[in-house]
ZARO-354976 format. One record per residue: residue number from 1; residue in one letter; z, x, y of N, C-alpha, C in turn. Coordinates in steps of 0.05 Angstrom, whole numbers, plus 32768, in hexadecimal, padded with zeros to 4 digits. Layout:
# ZARO-354976
+------+------+------+------+------+-------+-------+-------+------+------+------+
! tiro ! vogu ! n_pz ! n_px ! n_py ! ca_pz ! ca_px ! ca_py ! c_pz ! c_px ! c_py !
+------+------+------+------+------+-------+-------+-------+------+------+------+
!  NUM !    A !    Z !    X !    Y !     Z !     X !     Y !    Z !    X !    Y !
...
+------+------+------+------+------+-------+-------+-------+------+------+------+
# end
This chain:
# ZARO-354976
+------+------+------+------+------+-------+-------+-------+------+------+------+
! tiro ! vogu ! n_pz ! n_px ! n_py ! ca_pz ! ca_px ! ca_py ! c_pz ! c_px ! c_py !
+------+------+------+------+------+-------+-------+-------+------+------+------+
!    1 !    M ! 7F40 ! 807F ! 7F71 !  7F31 !  8095 !  7F66 ! 7F1D ! 80A0 ! 7F7A !
!    2 !    D ! 7F1B ! 80BA ! 7F7D !  7F09 !  80C6 !  7F91 ! 7EF0 ! 80D0 ! 7F83 !
!    3 !    D ! 7EDA ! 80CF ! 7F92 !  7EC0 !  80DA !  7F89 ! 7EB4 ! 80E9 ! 7FA1 !
!    4 !    S ! 7EA0 ! 80F9 ! 7F9C !  7E93 !  8108 !  7FB2 ! 7E76 ! 8102 ! 7FB2 !
!    5 !    Y ! 7E6A ! 80FF ! 7FCA !  7E4E !  80FA !  7FCD ! 7E45 ! 8107 ! 7FE7 !
!    6 !    R ! 7E32 ! 811A ! 7FE5 !  7E27 !  8128 !  7FFC ! 7E3D ! 8135 ! 800D !
!    7 !    G ! 7E52 ! 813D ! 8000 !  7E68 !  814A !  800E ! 7E7E ! 8138 ! 8018 !
!    8 !    Y ! 7E78 ! 811E ! 8019 !  7E8C !  810A !  8021 ! 7E9D ! 8102 ! 8009 !
!    9 !    T ! 7EB6 ! 80FC ! 800E !  7EC8 !  80F2 !  7FFA ! 7EC7 ! 80D3 ! 7FFB !
!   10 !    I ! 7EC4 ! 80C7 ! 7FE5 !  7EC5 !  80A9 !  7FE3 ! 7EDE ! 80A2 ! 7FD3 !
!   11 !    R ! 7EEF ! 8094 ! 7FE0 !  7F09 !  808C !  7FD3 ! 7F07 ! 806E ! 7FCD !
!   12 !    V ! 7F09 ! 8067 ! 7FB4 !  7F07 !  804B !  7FAB ! 7F22 ! 8041 ! 7FA2 !
!   13 !    T ! 7F2A ! 802A ! 7FAC !  7F42 !  801D !  7FA4 ! 7F3C ! 8001 ! 7F9C !
!   14 !    R ! 7F4F ! 7FF5 ! 7F8D !  7F4B !  7FD9 !  7F84 ! 7F63 ! 7FC9 ! 7F8D !
!   15 !    A ! 7F5D ! 7FB2 ! 7F9A !  7F72 !  7F9F !  7FA1 ! 7F65 ! 7F84 ! 7F9B !
!   16 !    A ! 7F62 ! 7F73 ! 7FAF !  7F55 !  7F59 !  7FAB ! 7F37 ! 7F5E ! 7FA6 !
!   17 !    Q ! 7F2D ! 7F75 ! 7FAE !  7F11 !  7F7D !  7FA9 ! 7F11 ! 7F9C ! 7FA9 !
!   18 !    W ! 7EFA ! 7FA8 ! 7FA3 !  7EF7 !  7FC5 !  7FA3 ! 7EF2 ! 7FCD ! 7FC0 !
!   19 !    H ! 7F00 ! 7FE2 ! 7FC9 !  7EFD !  7FED !  7FE3 ! 7EF5 ! 800B ! 7FE0 !
!   20 !    A ! 7EE1 ! 8013 ! 7FEF !  7ED9 !  802F !  7FEF ! 7ED9 ! 803A ! 800B !
!   21 !    I ! 7EEA ! 804D ! 8011 !  7EEA !  8059 !  802B ! 7EDD ! 8075 ! 802A !
!   22 !    L ! 7ED3 ! 807E ! 8041 !  7EC4 !  8097 !  8042 ! 7ED4 ! 80AB ! 8053 !
!   23 !    L ! 7ED7 ! 80C3 ! 8049 !  7EE4 !  80D9 !  8057 ! 7ED1 ! 80EF ! 805D !
!   24 !    E ! 7ED1 ! 80F8 ! 8076 !  7EBF !  810D !  807F ! 7EC4 ! 8127 ! 8070 !
!   25 !    P ! 7EAE ! 8136 ! 806C !  7EB2 !  8150 !  8060 ! 7EC1 ! 8163 ! 8074 !
!   26 !    G ! 7ED1 ! 8174 ! 806A !  7EDF !  8187 !  807B ! 7EF8 ! 817C ! 8088 !
!   27 !    T ! 7EF6 ! 8166 ! 8097 !  7F0C !  815C !  80A6 ! 7F1D ! 8148 ! 8096 !
!   28 !    G ! 7F10 ! 813A ! 8084 !  7F1D !  8125 !  8075 ! 7F22 ! 810C ! 8085 !
!   29 !    A ! 7F17 ! 810A ! 809D !  7F1A !  80F3 !  80AE ! 7F0D ! 80DA ! 80A1 !
!   30 !    V ! 7F1A ! 80C4 ! 80A2 !  7F0F !  80AB !  8097 ! 7EFB ! 80A0 ! 80AA !
!   31 !    L ! 7EE3 ! 809A ! 80A0 !  7ECE !  808E !  80B1 ! 7ED5 ! 8071 ! 80B6 !
!   32 !    P ! 7ECC ! 8066 ! 80CD !  7ED4 !  804C !  80D5 ! 7EC5 ! 8035 ! 80C7 !
!   33 !    T ! 7EBF ! 8038 ! 80AF !  7EB2 !  8023 !  809F ! 7EBA ! 8026 ! 8082 !
!   34 !    K ! 7EB6 ! 8012 ! 8073 !  7EBB !  8014 !  8056 ! 7EA8 ! 8001 ! 8047 !
!   35 !    A ! 7EA5 ! 8007 ! 802E !  7E95 !  7FF6 !  801C ! 7EA7 ! 7FE6 ! 800B !
!   36 !    T ! 7E9F ! 7FCE ! 8005 !  7EAF !  7FBD !  7FF3 ! 7E9E ! 7FB1 ! 7FDE !
!   37 !    A ! 7EAB ! 7FA7 ! 7FC9 !  7E9D !  7F98 !  7FB3 ! 7EB2 ! 7F85 ! 7FA7 !
!   38 !    L ! 7EA8 ! 7F6F ! 7F9F !  7EB9 !  7F5C !  7F91 ! 7EC3 ! 7F68 ! 7F77 !
!   39 !    L ! 7ED9 ! 7F60 ! 7F6D !  7EE3 !  7F6A !  7F54 ! 7ECF ! 7F67 ! 7F3D !
!   40 !    R ! 7EC2 ! 7F50 ! 7F3D !  7EAF !  7F4A !  7F28 ! 7E96 ! 7F5B ! 7F2A !
!   41 !    E ! 7E90 ! 7F66 ! 7F43 !  7E79 !  7F77 !  7F46 ! 7E7F ! 7F93 ! 7F3B !
!   42 !    G ! 7E98 ! 7F9C ! 7F3D !  7EA0 !  7FB5 !  7F32 ! 7EA1 ! 7FCC ! 7F45 !
!   43 !    R ! 7EAF ! 7FE1 ! 7F3C !  7EB3 !  7FF9 !  7F4B ! 7E98 ! 8007 ! 7F51 !
!   44 !    G ! 7E86 ! 8006 ! 7F3E !  7E6C !  8013 !  7F42 ! 7E5C ! 8008 ! 7F59 !
!   45 !    I ! 7E5E ! 7FEF ! 7F5E !  7E50 !  7FE3 !  7F75 ! 7E5D ! 7FEC ! 7F8F !
!   46 !    A ! 7E77 ! 7FEE ! 7F90 !  7E85 !  7FF9 !  7FA8 ! 7E7C ! 8015 ! 7FAD !
!   47 !    M ! 7E7A ! 8025 ! 7F98 !  7E71 !  8041 !  7F9B ! 7E54 ! 8043 ! 7FA4 !
!   48 !    E ! 7E43 ! 8032 ! 7F99 !  7E27 !  8031 !  7FA2 ! 7E25 ! 802B ! 7FC0 !
!   49 !    R ! 7E34 ! 8017 ! 7FC8 !  7E34 !  8010 !  7FE5 ! 7E3F ! 8026 ! 7FF6 !
!   50 !    A ! 7E53 ! 8033 ! 7FED !  7E5F !  804A !  7FFC ! 7E4B ! 8061 ! 7FFE !
!   51 !    R ! 7E3C ! 8066 ! 7FE9 !  7E28 !  807C !  7FEA ! 7E12 ! 8075 ! 7FFF !
!   52 !    K ! 7E0B ! 805B ! 8000 !  7DF7 !  8053 !  8014 ! 7E02 ! 8057 ! 8030 !
!   53 !    L ! 7E1C ! 8052 ! 8035 !  7E28 !  8058 !  804F ! 7E27 ! 8075 ! 8055 !
!   54 !    V ! 7E2D ! 8086 ! 8041 !  7E2C !  80A3 !  8045 ! 7E10 ! 80AB ! 804D !
!   55 !    D ! 7DFC ! 80A0 ! 8040 !  7DE0 !  80A6 !  8047 ! 7DDA ! 809F ! 8064 !
!   56 !    L ! 7DE4 ! 8088 ! 806D !  7DE0 !  807F !  8089 ! 7DED ! 8092 ! 809C !
!   57 !    Y ! 7E06 ! 809A ! 8097 !  7E15 !  80AD !  80A8 ! 7E06 ! 80C7 ! 80A9 !
!   58 !    A ! 7DFE ! 80D2 ! 8092 !  7DF1 !  80EB !  8090 ! 7DD6 ! 80EB ! 80A0 !
!   59 !    A ! 7DC7 ! 80D5 ! 809D !  7DAE !  80D3 !  80AC ! 7DB3 ! 80D2 ! 80CA !
!   60 !    G ! 7DC8 ! 80C4 ! 80D2 !  7DCF !  80C3 !  80EE ! 7DD6 ! 80DE ! 80FA !
!   61 !    F ! 7DE6 ! 80ED ! 80EB !  7DED !  8108 !  80F4 ! 7DD5 ! 811A ! 80F5 !
!   62 !    E ! 7DC3 ! 8118 ! 80E2 !  7DAB !  8129 !  80E2 ! 7D9A ! 8122 ! 80FA !
!   63 !    E ! 7D98 ! 8108 ! 8100 !  7D88 !  8100 !  8117 ! 7D94 ! 810B ! 8131 !
!   64 !    L ! 7DAE ! 8109 ! 8134 !  7DBC !  8114 !  814C ! 7DB8 ! 8132 ! 814E !
!   65 !    R ! 7DBA ! 8140 ! 8138 !  7DB6 !  815D !  8137 ! 7D9A ! 8164 ! 8140 !
!   66 !    D ! 7D86 ! 8155 ! 8136 !  7D6A !  815A !  813C ! 7D64 ! 8155 ! 815A !
!   67 !    R ! 7D71 ! 8141 ! 8165 !  7D6D !  813B !  8182 ! 7D79 ! 8151 ! 8193 !
!   68 !    A ! 7D8F ! 815C ! 818A !  7D9D !  8171 !  819A ! 7D8E ! 818C ! 8199 !
!   69 !    A ! 7D7D ! 818F ! 8184 !  7D6F !  81A9 !  8181 ! 7D57 ! 81AC ! 8193 !
+------+------+------+------+------+-------+-------+-------+------+------+------+
# end
């Protein structure tokens, strides 16, 4: 199931645990990291962790943009 946060797509799947991958806005490129959660923790925890990763990526891009300006 896909969700969106700050323009990024978060795709969550379930296997031995919950996996959340992040896709860049516009390009759909998969970012080189993912969030996970144990099955007993639930999908919501994987989503929460994925949103924190998006926040880190977005902050990093903003910092790079500010340095270039």
